N, C-alpha and C positions, 0 to 999 in steps of 0.2 A: 273607562271608569272602573275602579277596583271594587268588586262586590264581595271579596273575601272577608269572612268574619275574623275579628281579632281573637286572640287566645281567650280573653275574658268573655267574649260573646259566645264562643264555642262552649266554654264551661257553663255559662248561664243556660244555654240551650239544652245541654246534656242534663243539667240539674233538674230543670222543670220537666223534661221528658221522662226522667226516671221517676220523679214524684208522681206524675199523672198516670204513667203506665202501671205503677204499683197500686194506685187508689181508684182508677177509673176504668173498670170494665163496663160493658153495656148494661149488665145486670145491676152492678153497683150504682150506676147512674140512675136507673129507674128507682132504686131504693132511696137515693138522695132526694129525689123529687117528692118523696113522701115525708121528708123531715119538715120541721115546723116552718122554716123559711123557704123550702123548696131547693135547698142546696146543702152541702156538707160543711158544718161548722169546723169539724176536725181538719178537713182539707184547707179551709181558710186560715186556720191557725198555723198550718204547715207552710202556707204561702208567706205568712209573717215571719216564721222562723228562718226561711230561706232568704228573706230580704226582698221578696218580690213586690210586696205592697209599698215599699219605699223606693223601688227601682227608679222611677222617673222624678222623684222628689229630691230637691237640692240637699247637699250634705249638711248645710247649716240648719235645716229643719229635720234632721234625723234620717234623711234618705241616703241614696247612693249616687245621685247625680247622673243617672242614666238618661239616654235620649230616646227619640222615637224609634230608632232601629232596635234598641234593646226591648222596648215594648212590643215591637213587631215580632220578635223571637218568642216572647212569652205568649202572645196571642195566637201565633201559629200552633203552638203546642196545645193551647186551650181548645182551638178549633179541631184539632186532630181527635180529641176525645169527647167533644161536645160538653166541656165542663160548664157547670151551672153557677158557679160562685160569682159575686158581683164585682169582678175585677174591672170590667169595662165601665160600669156605672160609677164606682167609687174612685179607683186609682187613675182612670183616664179622664172621664167626663168631669166628675166633681172636683178632683184635685187640680185639673187643668184650669177650671174656672177660678178656683181659689188662688192658684199660682199667678194667674194673669191679672186678677182684679183686686185681690185682698190687700189689706194693709199689712205692715210687718207683724203686728200683734195677731191679726187674724191668721196669717200664714204660719206663724210660729205655733199657735195653739192648734190649728186644724191639721196642717200637713204632718206635723210630728205625730199626732194621734192616729192619722191614717197610716203612716209608715209602720207603726207597730201593731196595727190591727185593733186599736181601741175604738176607733170611730169609722163608721161607714157613711159615705156620702152618696147622694143621688142628685141628679141634675134635672130640674123640672122646667122645661120651656114650652114644649108643644101644647097646643090647644086644639079642640075638636074642629073648630071652624077654619083653622089656619092651613090645613093640609101640610104642604111642605114650605110654606112661606114663613121664613124666620121673622119677618117684620110684623106679622099679624099677631098682635098681643092685645087681649081684652082684659086680662087680669090687671087690677089697679092696686096702687099703694099710695097711702096718704100719710103724711107726717103726723105723729102724735107724740109730742115731747121729744125725747131723745131716740125714740124708736119709730117704726112705721107700722101701719095696719094694712094688711093685704086681703083683698077680696077677689074671688074668681075661681077658675078651675084649671087644672092641668091634666093632660092625657098622655098615656103610654110613657109613664115615668119609669125608666128601667130600674128595677129593684127599689122602687120608691116605697114599697111596703115594709122594708126592713131597715131603711136608712136611719141612722142616728141624727144626722143633719141633712137638710135639704137646701140646695142652691136653687132659688126660685126667681124667675124673671117676672117683672110686673111693670106696668106703664105708670110712670110718674109725671109725664107731660105728653102733650100732643094727642093725636087720634089714632085709630086702630092700625093703620098701615104705615105710620110715620117711622122713618129709620132712626130718628132721635127720640128721646123721652122714655127709653126703656132702661130700667135699672135692675140690679141683681141684689138678692137678699138672702141672708142665712136664717133658716127657720128650724127650730128644734122639732124632731120627729114626734114629740109628745105635746106640741104646743096646743094651747086651748084654741078651739075654733077650727082646727085642722082635722079633716076626715080623710082617711086613706082606705081605698078599696083595692086590695091586692088580688091578683089573679095570675094564672099561668098562661103565657102566650102559646101560640100554636107550636112553637119550637121547644117548649118545655121550660124556657127561662121565665123569670117573674117580672111583672110590671105592676103599676098601680095607677088608679085615677085619684086625683087630689081635689078636694073641695076646701076652699079657704073662706072663712067668714070672720072677718075682723082678727086675723091671725097676726100676732106681733112678730116682726122681723127686724133683723139688724142689717143695715146697708152694707153691701159688699162692694168696696171700691167707691167710684164716683157716681153720683146721681145723674141720670139721663144719659149715661155713656156705656150702657151695658151691652148693646147689640153687637159691637165688634167682638166682645168677649164671648158672647153666645155663639157667634159664627166660628170663632177660632176653636172653642171647646168642641163644637159639633164636628169640625174638620178633624180634630184629633181623634174623635170617636170613629169617623169614617175610616181613617187610616188604620186604626187598631182593629176594627172589625173586618176590614179588607184582608188583613193578615190572618184573622181567624178563618175567613172563608178559604184562604189558601191552604191552611191546615186541614180543613174539612174536605177540600178537593183531593188532597193527597191521600187522605184516609179512604175515601170512597173509590178512588182509582185503584188503590192497593186491594181493597175488598173485591172489586170487580175482577181484577186479574186473577185473584185466588179462586173466585167462583168459576171463572172461565176454565181454569185448570182442573177443577174437581167435579163440576156438574156434568154428568153423563147424559147424553141424549142419542138414541139410535146407535148405541154401542160405542160411542166415542165422546171425548170431552168437547163441549161446545166451543172451546177456544180454538179448536182446529178449523172452525168455519172462518173463511176469509172475511166475511162481512163483519163478524165479531171482532176480528183483528183490526179491521179498518176503524171500527167505532172506538176501540180502545186507543188507537193511535190518535184519533181526533180528540179524545178526552185529554190525552197527554199534551197535545198542542195547545188546547184551550187553557189547561191548567198552567202551563208555562207562560202564556200570555197574561193570564190573571196575576201570576206571581210578579211579573215585571211591573204591572200597574200598581200592585200593592206596595212594591218597593218605592215607586214614584211617590205614592201618597205619604209614605213614612218620611221620605226625604223632604217633602213639602210642608210638614207640620210646623217647622220652625222658620219657614220662609217669611221674611219681614214684609214683603210686598203683598198686601191683602188681595189685590186683583190677580196676581200671579198664582197665589196660593189657591184662590177660589177656582180659577180656570183648571188647574191641574188636579184639584180634588174632584171636580166634575168628570174629568177624563178618567180618573181612577175609579170613580163610582160606577161609571158606565162599563169600563173594561172588566172590572172584577165582577160586577153584577151579571154581565152577559156570560162571562166564563164560568162563573159558579152555577148559573142556571143550566148551561150546556152540559157541564160535567155531571152534575147530580141528576138531571133528567135522564141522561144516557145511562147512568148507573142503575137507576130504577128500572128503566126499560130492559136493560140487559139481564137484570135479575129476574125479570118476569113477575109473576104474581106475588112472590115472596117479598119483592121490593116494596110493596105497598102495605105490608102488615105492620102492626104496632110492635110485634115481637122481634122484628129484624131492624138493624140499625140504619140501613141505607135510606129509608124514607125519612128518618129523623134528621139526617144530614141535609137532605133536600129541604126540609122545613126551615132549618137554621139558615141556609143560604137564601131562601126566599124572604126570611125576616130581614136580612141585611139589605136585600134589594129594595125593600119598601120603607126602611128607616131613612130619614133625612133626605128623601127624594128618590124616586125610582128612576130607572134608566131613561124613560121617556122625559121626565122632568129635567134631568141633567143634560140629555141630548138637546132639548130646547134651549137650555141655558148656554150650551156651547155654540149652538147655531146663532144666538143673539150676539155672542162675543165676536164671531168671525164675519157677521153680516156687514 
């Protein structure tokens, strides 16, 4: 199989790399965290100018018609600098849900606005009691004339505090764990009855808890048929964030090698110690294994067979999660005490990778799912 990038993909990778290397030093990132939304509005506008916000959106809706591999390239560069902007939440999760479920008028209105940076989306599905079970939905929606009224709560909604529009799942039929009866709704970020409590997660990115009390929503797609869309959008998120973890692993590996060359102990660089060399080699092997699994995830995003897609996404979630943990834990250990400080970047990469491991099912959850598949 040919894994070489096309000329356009190389240009894309170089463009986003130049942009983020110019705007994202570690000190600059800490400054962006103090801005109103916890990320850089200026950098977000530059994403729009470069066409990155419209990259996976069809040309008919004002985008560039790129695919999952193009998104993978962007997310790798985002992971390399720990960028904070809501690219995953809006361009991947939210836009994927609209693309898969929306009517032509909904797609035309929303996707074109996302592509130029006018509208930010967030995808709200998870609930506190559900853990990693996508079927577990207690939020309800009842028809009220031409719209619907939503009641319930949503947890850990990535960048849900700053989204202009929210894609929210709710149960319109059946009981708590039924695979049918889940629908998707579009809700305005300033809707009456919607309460958003935003907060910074441990890795520095933003999320929100949502409380809905009689919130009016517009049905997105077909009633009672939202769960396959939820699963597919979530899998697109897994693939994108897996690529982000690859970028993070590359960054911490490079930082660790540099530290090994410059840190002196007992009159010589610590990199001269064979044990340190072995650990660095192990990091490289794990990183390349994780890269392969992230590529698999990206290639599976558009797989039409839902069972095949689900199986391979679990493989990728485990593979990238284990690789990311191994690489970033080793980086922290090899840096010694400085690796655990707030003022040094290595620990922040570790936290970002751990966030990936626990979003949408940790390694143990997906290993159990894989075991059931092959049993």
